PQR file of N, CA, C, O and H, with PARSE charges and radii, in Angstrom:
ATOM      1  N   MET A   1       0.745  -1.308   0.040 -0.4000 1.5000
ATOM      2  CA  MET A   1      -0.077  -0.067   0.079 -0.0000 2.0000
ATOM      3  C   MET A   1       0.944   1.362  -0.032  0.5500 1.7000
ATOM      4  O   MET A   1       0.564   2.413  -0.548 -0.5500 1.4000
ATOM      5  N   ALA A   2       2.055   1.181   0.458 -0.4000 1.5000
ATOM      6  CA  ALA A   2       2.956   2.237   0.571 -0.0000 2.0000
ATOM      7  C   ALA A   2       3.381   2.727  -0.982  0.5500 1.7000
ATOM      8  O   ALA A   2       3.453   3.887  -1.390 -0.5500 1.4000
ATOM      9  H   ALA A   2       2.363   0.327   0.877  0.4000 1.0000
ATOM     10  N   LEU A   3       3.606   1.647  -1.622 -0.4000 1.5000
ATOM     11  CA  LEU A   3       3.815   1.901  -3.098 -0.0000 2.0000
ATOM     12  C   LEU A   3       2.791   2.719  -3.883  0.5500 1.7000
ATOM     13  O   LEU A   3       3.120   3.530  -4.749 -0.5500 1.4000
ATOM     14  H   LEU A   3       3.548   0.706  -1.290  0.4000 1.0000
ATOM     15  N   ALA A   4       1.450   2.443  -3.509 -0.4000 1.5000
ATOM     16  CA  ALA A   4       0.203   2.954  -4.243 -0.0000 2.0000
ATOM     17  C   ALA A   4       0.244   4.535  -3.803  0.5500 1.7000
ATOM     18  O   ALA A   4       0.007   5.447  -4.596 -0.5500 1.4000
ATOM     19  H   ALA A   4       1.182   1.784  -2.805  0.4000 1.0000
ATOM     20  N   MET A   5       0.582   4.726  -2.417 -0.4000 1.5000
ATOM     21  CA  MET A   5       0.598   6.123  -1.985 -0.0000 2.0000
ATOM     22  C   MET A   5       1.739   7.005  -2.654  0.5500 1.7000
ATOM     23  O   MET A   5       1.556   8.176  -2.986 -0.5500 1.4000
ATOM     24  H   MET A   5       0.774   3.986  -1.773  0.4000 1.0000
ATOM     25  N   ILE A   6       2.734   6.436  -2.789 -0.4000 1.5000
ATOM     26  CA  ILE A   6       4.023   6.953  -3.516 -0.0000 2.0000
ATOM     27  C   ILE A   6       3.565   7.335  -4.883  0.5500 1.7000
ATOM     28  O   ILE A   6       3.764   8.445  -5.376 -0.5500 1.4000
ATOM     29  H   ILE A   6       2.883   5.484  -2.520  0.4000 1.0000
ATOM     30  N   LEU A   7       2.961   6.385  -5.445 -0.4000 1.5000
ATOM     31  CA  LEU A   7       2.585   6.759  -6.918 -0.0000 2.0000
ATOM     32  C   LEU A   7       1.443   7.759  -7.069  0.5500 1.7000
ATOM     33  O   LEU A   7       1.387   8.495  -8.053 -0.5500 1.4000
ATOM     34  H   LEU A   7       2.800   5.483  -5.045  0.4000 1.0000
ATOM     35  N   LEU A   8       0.524   7.788  -6.087 -0.4000 1.5000
ATOM     36  CA  LEU A   8      -0.383   8.717  -6.084 -0.0000 2.0000
ATOM     37  C   LEU A   8       0.252  10.017  -5.758  0.5500 1.7000
ATOM     38  O   LEU A   8      -0.187  10.964  -6.410 -0.5500 1.4000
ATOM     39  H   LEU A   8       0.570   7.190  -5.287  0.4000 1.0000
ATOM     40  N   ILE A   9       1.177  10.278  -4.905 -0.4000 1.5000
ATOM     41  CA  ILE A   9       1.830  11.444  -4.593 -0.0000 2.0000
ATOM     42  C   ILE A   9       2.491  11.822  -6.109  0.5500 1.7000
ATOM     43  O   ILE A   9       2.239  12.947  -6.541 -0.5500 1.4000
ATOM     44  H   ILE A   9       1.534   9.508  -4.375  0.4000 1.0000
ATOM     45  N   ILE A  10       3.215  11.038  -6.819 -0.4000 1.5000
ATOM     46  CA  ILE A  10       3.706  11.420  -7.959 -0.0000 2.0000
ATOM     47  C   ILE A  10       2.754  11.818  -9.180  0.5500 1.7000
ATOM     48  O   ILE A  10       3.000  12.619 -10.082 -0.5500 1.4000
ATOM     49  H   ILE A  10       3.420  10.125  -6.469  0.4000 1.0000
ATOM     50  N   THR A  11       1.721  11.132  -8.998 -0.4000 1.5000
ATOM     51  CA  THR A  11       0.623  11.610  -9.964 -0.0000 2.0000
ATOM     52  C   THR A  11       0.050  12.825  -9.806  0.5500 1.7000
ATOM     53  O   THR A  11      -0.375  13.496 -10.747 -0.5500 1.4000
ATOM     54  H   THR A  11       1.521  10.481  -8.265  0.4000 1.0000
ATOM     55  N   CYS A  12       0.002  13.246  -8.312 -0.4000 1.5000
ATOM     56  CA  CYS A  12      -0.616  14.696  -8.127 -0.0000 2.0000
ATOM     57  C   CYS A  12       0.528  15.601  -8.453  0.5500 1.7000
ATOM     58  O   CYS A  12       0.253  16.663  -9.012 -0.5500 1.4000
ATOM     59  H   CYS A  12       0.347  12.701  -7.547  0.4000 1.0000
ATOM     60  N   LEU A  13       1.685  15.345  -8.198 -0.4000 1.5000
ATOM     61  CA  LEU A  13       2.764  16.312  -8.677 -0.0000 2.0000
ATOM     62  C   LEU A  13       2.861  16.552 -10.205  0.5500 1.7000
ATOM     63  O   LEU A  13       3.027  17.636 -10.764 -0.5500 1.4000
ATOM     64  H   LEU A  13       1.909  14.482  -7.744  0.4000 1.0000
ATOM     65  N   SER A  14       2.711  15.212 -10.825 -0.4000 1.5000
ATOM     66  CA  SER A  14       2.625  15.514 -12.488 -0.0000 2.0000
ATOM     67  C   SER A  14       1.518  16.180 -12.887  0.5500 1.7000
ATOM     68  O   SER A  14       1.563  16.804 -13.948 -0.5500 1.4000
ATOM     69  H   SER A  14       2.576  14.331 -10.371  0.4000 1.0000
ATOM     70  N   GLY A  15       0.221  16.159 -12.031 -0.4000 1.5000
ATOM     71  CA  GLY A  15      -0.836  16.991 -12.537 -0.0000 2.0000
ATOM     72  C   GLY A  15      -0.579  18.372 -12.369  0.5500 1.7000
ATOM     73  O   GLY A  15      -0.908  19.176 -13.242 -0.5500 1.4000
ATOM     74  H   GLY A  15       0.184  15.652 -11.169  0.4000 1.0000
ATOM     75  N   ALA A  16       0.017  18.740 -11.253 -0.4000 1.5000
ATOM     76  CA  ALA A  16       0.345  20.113 -10.898 -0.0000 2.0000
ATOM     77  C   ALA A  16       1.432  20.608 -11.967  0.5500 1.7000
ATOM     78  O   ALA A  16       1.270  21.703 -12.506 -0.5500 1.4000
ATOM     79  H   ALA A  16       0.284  18.087 -10.544  0.4000 1.0000
ATOM     80  N   ALA A  17       2.371  19.929 -12.229 -0.4000 1.5000
ATOM     81  CA  ALA A  17       3.316  20.216 -13.524 -0.0000 2.0000
ATOM     82  C   ALA A  17       2.587  20.426 -14.732  0.5500 1.7000
ATOM     83  O   ALA A  17       2.773  21.421 -15.432 -0.5500 1.4000
ATOM     84  H   ALA A  17       2.502  19.040 -11.791  0.4000 1.0000
ATOM     85  N   LEU A  18       1.713  19.476 -15.020 -0.4000 1.5000
ATOM     86  CA  LEU A  18       0.818  19.727 -16.216 -0.0000 2.0000
ATOM     87  C   LEU A  18       0.057  20.863 -16.366  0.5500 1.7000
ATOM     88  O   LEU A  18      -0.105  21.321 -17.497 -0.5500 1.4000
ATOM     89  H   LEU A  18       1.561  18.668 -14.450  0.4000 1.0000
ATOM     90  N   CYS A  19      -0.499  21.459 -15.277 -0.4000 1.5000
ATOM     91  CA  CYS A  19      -1.259  22.598 -15.125 -0.0000 2.0000
ATOM     92  C   CYS A  19      -0.279  23.822 -15.398  0.5500 1.7000
ATOM     93  O   CYS A  19      -0.645  24.844 -15.979 -0.5500 1.4000
ATOM     94  H   CYS A  19      -0.367  21.086 -14.358  0.4000 1.0000
ATOM     95  N   ARG A  20       0.839  23.633 -14.980 -0.4000 1.5000
ATOM     96  CA  ARG A  20       1.890  24.752 -14.912 -0.0000 2.0000
ATOM     97  C   ARG A  20       2.346  24.909 -16.377  0.5500 1.7000
ATOM     98  O   ARG A  20       2.437  26.016 -16.908 -0.5500 1.4000
ATOM     99  H   ARG A  20       1.137  22.803 -14.508  0.4000 1.0000
ATOM    100  N   GLU A  21       2.610  23.820 -16.968 -0.4000 1.5000
ATOM    101  CA  GLU A  21       3.148  23.853 -18.375 -0.0000 2.0000
ATOM    102  C   GLU A  21       2.049  24.347 -19.429  0.5500 1.7000
ATOM    103  O   GLU A  21       2.314  25.064 -20.394 -0.5500 1.4000
ATOM    104  H   GLU A  21       2.536  22.921 -16.537  0.4000 1.0000
ATOM    105  N   ILE A  22       0.811  23.875 -19.116 -0.4000 1.5000
ATOM    106  CA  ILE A  22      -0.261  24.365 -19.912 -0.0000 2.0000
ATOM    107  C   ILE A  22      -0.367  25.870 -19.989  0.5500 1.7000
ATOM    108  O   ILE A  22      -0.584  26.485 -21.033 -0.5500 1.4000
ATOM    109  H   ILE A  22       0.596  23.293 -18.333  0.4000 1.0000
ATOM    110  N   LYS A  23      -0.163  26.511 -18.577 -0.4000 1.5000
ATOM    111  CA  LYS A  23      -0.184  27.958 -18.589 -0.0000 2.0000
ATOM    112  C   LYS A  23       0.954  28.498 -19.240  0.5500 1.7000
ATOM    113  O   LYS A  23       0.821  29.636 -19.689 -0.5500 1.4000
ATOM    114  H   LYS A  23       0.014  26.012 -17.729  0.4000 1.0000
ATOM    115  N   ALA A  24       2.161  27.868 -19.403 -0.4000 1.5000
ATOM    116  CA  ALA A  24       3.316  28.624 -19.979 -0.0000 2.0000
ATOM    117  C   ALA A  24       3.292  28.166 -21.429  0.5500 1.7000
ATOM    118  O   ALA A  24       4.213  28.567 -22.141 -0.5500 1.4000
ATOM    119  H   ALA A  24       2.269  26.943 -19.037  0.4000 1.0000
ATOM    120  N   LYS A  25       2.308  27.335 -21.992 -0.4000 1.5000
ATOM    121  CA  LYS A  25       2.109  27.028 -23.279 -0.0000 2.0000
ATOM    122  C   LYS A  25       3.345  26.304 -24.053  0.5500 1.7000
ATOM    123  O   LYS A  25       3.632  26.569 -25.221 -0.5500 1.4000
ATOM    124  H   LYS A  25       1.560  27.009 -21.414  0.4000 1.0000
ATOM    125  N   ASP A  26       3.991  25.421 -23.308 -0.4000 1.5000
ATOM    126  CA  ASP A  26       5.006  24.611 -23.646 -0.0000 2.0000
ATOM    127  C   ASP A  26       4.602  23.276 -24.025  0.5500 1.7000
ATOM    128  O   ASP A  26       4.391  22.434 -23.151 -0.5500 1.4000
ATOM    129  H   ASP A  26       3.758  25.206 -22.359  0.4000 1.0000
ATOM    130  N   ILE A  27       4.449  22.957 -25.505 -0.4000 1.5000
ATOM    131  CA  ILE A  27       3.654  21.775 -25.818 -0.0000 2.0000
ATOM    132  C   ILE A  27       4.495  20.622 -25.580  0.5500 1.7000
ATOM    133  O   ILE A  27       3.901  19.598 -25.245 -0.5500 1.4000
ATOM    134  H   ILE A  27       4.620  23.641 -26.214  0.4000 1.0000
ATOM    135  N   ILE A  28       5.892  20.569 -25.694 -0.4000 1.5000
ATOM    136  CA  ILE A  28       6.606  19.348 -25.495 -0.0000 2.0000
ATOM    137  C   ILE A  28       6.473  18.949 -23.944  0.5500 1.7000
ATOM    138  O   ILE A  28       6.337  17.787 -23.561 -0.5500 1.4000
ATOM    139  H   ILE A  28       6.376  21.401 -25.967  0.4000 1.0000
ATOM    140  N   ALA A  29       6.527  19.982 -23.175 -0.4000 1.5000
ATOM    141  CA  ALA A  29       6.386  19.706 -21.714 -0.0000 2.0000
ATOM    142  C   ALA A  29       5.142  19.251 -21.323  0.5500 1.7000
ATOM    143  O   ALA A  29       5.061  18.441 -20.400 -0.5500 1.4000
ATOM    144  H   ALA A  29       6.637  20.926 -23.486  0.4000 1.0000
ATOM    145  N   VAL A  30       3.958  19.744 -22.015 -0.4000 1.5000
ATOM    146  CA  VAL A  30       2.572  19.176 -21.774 -0.0000 2.0000
ATOM    147  C   VAL A  30       2.578  17.751 -21.978  0.5500 1.7000
ATOM    148  O   VAL A  30       2.091  16.961 -21.169 -0.5500 1.4000
ATOM    149  H   VAL A  30       4.024  20.402 -22.765  0.4000 1.0000
ATOM    150  N   LEU A  31       3.203  17.379 -23.206 -0.4000 1.5000
ATOM    151  CA  LEU A  31       3.104  15.881 -23.788 -0.0000 2.0000
ATOM    152  C   LEU A  31       3.786  15.122 -22.765  0.5500 1.7000
ATOM    153  O   LEU A  31       3.216  14.153 -22.264 -0.5500 1.4000
ATOM    154  H   LEU A  31       3.598  18.020 -23.864  0.4000 1.0000
ATOM    155  N   PHE A  32       5.004  15.479 -22.388 -0.4000 1.5000
ATOM    156  CA  PHE A  32       5.649  14.603 -21.293 -0.0000 2.0000
ATOM    157  C   PHE A  32       5.018  14.517 -20.014  0.5500 1.7000
ATOM    158  O   PHE A  32       4.807  13.447 -19.442 -0.5500 1.4000
ATOM    159  H   PHE A  32       5.467  16.266 -22.795  0.4000 1.0000
ATOM    160  N   THR A  33       4.703  15.700 -19.542 -0.4000 1.5000
ATOM    161  CA  THR A  33       3.942  15.556 -18.050 -0.0000 2.0000
ATOM    162  C   THR A  33       2.504  14.997 -18.231  0.5500 1.7000
ATOM    163  O   THR A  33       1.953  14.300 -17.378 -0.5500 1.4000
ATOM    164  H   THR A  33       4.875  16.569 -20.007  0.4000 1.0000
ATOM    165  N   GLY A  34       2.047  15.292 -19.192 -0.4000 1.5000
ATOM    166  CA  GLY A  34       0.514  14.660 -19.441 -0.0000 2.0000
ATOM    167  C   GLY A  34       0.856  12.906 -19.436  0.5500 1.7000
ATOM    168  O   GLY A  34       0.254  12.194 -18.632 -0.5500 1.4000
ATOM    169  H   GLY A  34       2.494  15.857 -19.885  0.4000 1.0000
ATOM    170  N   SER A  35       1.761  12.374 -20.304 -0.4000 1.5000
ATOM    171  CA  SER A  35       1.912  11.212 -20.469 -0.0000 2.0000
ATOM    172  C   SER A  35       2.348  10.538 -19.086  0.5500 1.7000
ATOM    173  O   SER A  35       1.840   9.452 -18.809 -0.5500 1.4000
ATOM    174  H   SER A  35       2.249  12.952 -20.957  0.4000 1.0000
ATOM    175  N   SER A  36       3.180  11.071 -18.279 -0.4000 1.5000
ATOM    176  CA  SER A  36       3.633  10.785 -17.020 -0.0000 2.0000
ATOM    177  C   SER A  36       2.516  10.805 -16.010  0.5500 1.7000
ATOM    178  O   SER A  36       2.527   9.921 -15.154 -0.5500 1.4000
ATOM    179  H   SER A  36       3.593  11.954 -18.504  0.4000 1.0000
ATOM    180  N   ALA A  37       1.547  11.708 -16.002 -0.4000 1.5000
ATOM    181  CA  ALA A  37       0.483  11.714 -15.130 -0.0000 2.0000
ATOM    182  C   ALA A  37      -0.434  10.438 -15.460  0.5500 1.7000
ATOM    183  O   ALA A  37      -0.858   9.692 -14.578 -0.5500 1.4000
ATOM    184  H   ALA A  37       1.537  12.426 -16.697  0.4000 1.0000
ATOM    185  N   ILE A  38      -0.656  10.295 -16.637 -0.4000 1.5000
ATOM    186  CA  ILE A  38      -1.494   9.095 -17.033 -0.0000 2.0000
ATOM    187  C   ILE A  38      -1.039   7.594 -16.626  0.5500 1.7000
ATOM    188  O   ILE A  38      -1.731   6.663 -16.214 -0.5500 1.4000
ATOM    189  H   ILE A  38      -0.311  10.902 -17.353  0.4000 1.0000
ATOM    190  N   ILE A  39       0.407   7.669 -16.888 -0.4000 1.5000
ATOM    191  CA  ILE A  39       0.896   6.351 -16.637 -0.0000 2.0000
ATOM    192  C   ILE A  39       1.012   6.123 -15.195  0.5500 1.7000
ATOM    193  O   ILE A  39       0.741   4.988 -14.803 -0.5500 1.4000
ATOM    194  H   ILE A  39       0.969   8.426 -17.222  0.4000 1.0000
ATOM    195  N   PHE A  40       1.414   7.120 -14.225 -0.4000 1.5000
ATOM    196  CA  PHE A  40       1.449   6.929 -12.955 -0.0000 2.0000
ATOM    197  C   PHE A  40       0.041   6.813 -12.295  0.5500 1.7000
ATOM    198  O   PHE A  40      -0.150   6.138 -11.283 -0.5500 1.4000
ATOM    199  H   PHE A  40       1.634   8.042 -14.543  0.4000 1.0000
ATOM    200  N   GLY A  41      -0.761   7.395 -12.826 -0.4000 1.5000
ATOM    201  CA  GLY A  41      -2.150   7.376 -12.378 -0.0000 2.0000
ATOM    202  C   GLY A  41      -2.915   5.988 -12.733  0.5500 1.7000
ATOM    203  O   GLY A  41      -3.935   5.638 -12.138 -0.5500 1.4000
ATOM    204  H   GLY A  41      -0.606   7.943 -13.648  0.4000 1.0000
ATOM    205  N   PHE A  42      -2.319   5.260 -13.744 -0.4000 1.5000
ATOM    206  CA  PHE A  42      -2.813   4.051 -14.006 -0.0000 2.0000
ATOM    207  C   PHE A  42      -2.202   3.117 -12.903  0.5500 1.7000
ATOM    208  O   PHE A  42      -2.848   2.323 -12.219 -0.5500 1.4000
ATOM    209  H   PHE A  42      -1.491   5.545 -14.227  0.4000 1.0000
ATOM    210  N   PHE A  43      -0.804   3.352 -12.841 -0.4000 1.5000
ATOM    211  CA  PHE A  43      -0.232   2.286 -12.049 -0.0000 2.0000
ATOM    212  C   PHE A  43      -0.731   2.462 -10.573  0.5500 1.7000
ATOM    213  O   PHE A  43      -0.853   1.481  -9.839 -0.5500 1.4000
ATOM    214  H   PHE A  43      -0.279   3.997 -13.397  0.4000 1.0000
ATOM    215  N   SER A  44      -0.999   3.659 -10.180 -0.4000 1.5000
ATOM    216  CA  SER A  44      -1.437   3.814  -8.657 -0.0000 2.0000
ATOM    217  C   SER A  44      -2.651   3.255  -8.586  0.5500 1.7000
ATOM    218  O   SER A  44      -2.858   2.524  -7.617 -0.5500 1.4000
ATOM    219  H   SER A  44      -0.900   4.456 -10.776  0.4000 1.0000
ATOM    220  N   ILE A  45      -3.649   3.443  -9.501 -0.4000 1.5000
ATOM    221  CA  ILE A  45      -4.947   2.728  -9.364 -0.0000 2.0000
ATOM    222  C   ILE A  45      -4.880   1.149  -9.523  0.5500 1.7000
ATOM    223  O   ILE A  45      -5.635   0.416  -8.884 -0.5500 1.4000
ATOM    224  H   ILE A  45      -3.481   4.037 -10.288  0.4000 1.0000
ATOM    225  N   ALA A  46      -4.009   0.709 -10.341 -0.4000 1.5000
ATOM    226  CA  ALA A  46      -3.775  -0.733 -10.462 -0.0000 2.0000
ATOM    227  C   ALA A  46      -3.253  -1.254  -9.194  0.5500 1.7000
ATOM    228  O   ALA A  46      -3.727  -2.290  -8.729 -0.5500 1.4000
ATOM    229  H   ALA A  46      -3.395   1.304 -10.860  0.4000 1.0000
ATOM    230  N   THR A  47      -2.329  -0.628  -8.609 -0.4000 1.5000
ATOM    231  CA  THR A  47      -1.729  -1.178  -7.361 -0.0000 2.0000
ATOM    232  C   THR A  47      -2.649  -1.253  -6.180  0.5500 1.7000
ATOM    233  O   THR A  47      -2.566  -2.162  -5.354 -0.5500 1.4000
ATOM    234  H   THR A  47      -1.944   0.214  -8.987  0.4000 1.0000
ATOM    235  N   ILE A  48      -3.633  -0.166  -6.104 -0.4000 1.5000
ATOM    236  CA  ILE A  48      -4.551  -0.036  -5.126 -0.0000 2.0000
ATOM    237  C   ILE A  48      -5.578  -1.220  -5.292  0.5500 1.7000
ATOM    238  O   ILE A  48      -5.917  -1.983  -4.387 -0.5500 1.4000
ATOM    239  H   ILE A  48      -3.700   0.572  -6.774  0.4000 1.0000
ATOM    240  N   LEU A  49      -6.016  -1.247  -6.597 -0.4000 1.5000
ATOM    241  CA  LEU A  49      -6.903  -2.439  -6.812 -0.0000 2.0000
ATOM    242  C   LEU A  49      -6.210  -3.807  -6.569  0.5500 1.7000
ATOM    243  O   LEU A  49      -6.879  -4.687  -6.026 -0.5500 1.4000
ATOM    244  H   LEU A  49      -5.740  -0.627  -7.331  0.4000 1.0000
ATOM    245  N   SER A  50      -5.049  -4.034  -6.891 -0.4000 1.5000
ATOM    246  CA  SER A  50      -4.587  -5.381  -6.764 -0.0000 2.0000
ATOM    247  C   SER A  50      -4.414  -5.552  -5.169  0.5500 1.7000
ATOM    248  O   SER A  50      -4.515  -6.699  -4.733 -0.5500 1.4000
ATOM    249  H   SER A  50      -4.506  -3.320  -7.332  0.4000 1.0000
ATOM    250  N   SER A  51      -4.215  -4.724  -4.458 -0.4000 1.5000
ATOM    251  CA  SER A  51      -3.972  -4.758  -3.054 -0.0000 2.0000
ATOM    252  C   SER A  51      -5.199  -5.388  -2.453  0.5500 1.7000
ATOM    253  O   SER A  51      -5.092  -6.238  -1.569 -0.5500 1.4000
ATOM    254  H   SER A  51      -4.132  -3.792  -4.812  0.4000 1.0000
ATOM    255  N   PHE A  52      -6.427  -4.963  -2.943 -0.4000 1.5000
ATOM    256  CA  PHE A  52      -7.704  -5.520  -2.341 -0.0000 2.0000
ATOM    257  C   PHE A  52      -8.084  -7.056  -2.946  0.5500 1.7000
ATOM    258  O   PHE A  52      -8.864  -7.818  -2.375 -0.5500 1.4000
ATOM    259  H   PHE A  52      -6.513  -4.272  -3.662  0.4000 1.0000
ATOM    260  N   TYR A  53      -7.506  -7.307  -3.985 -0.4000 1.5000
ATOM    261  CA  TYR A  53      -7.711  -8.693  -4.607 -0.0000 2.0000
ATOM    262  C   TYR A  53      -6.754  -9.533  -4.536  0.5500 1.7000
ATOM    263  O   TYR A  53      -6.882 -10.657  -5.023 -0.5500 1.4000
ATOM    264  H   TYR A  53      -6.872  -6.687  -4.449  0.4000 1.0000
TER
END
C-alpha cells in the first residue's frame, strides 16, 4: 500500500506540473507531463486495486 501512496503523490505532482506547463504553453512539456500523469495514475490505481484482490 505504501507503493500506491507514493505513486499517487507522483501523480498529483505530475498533474500540478501539467497545469503549470499548460499555462506556459510549452507543448513538449505538456506531452511529457501529461503522459507521465496518465502512466503513474494508471499504475497507482492498479496497485490499489490489486491490494484488495
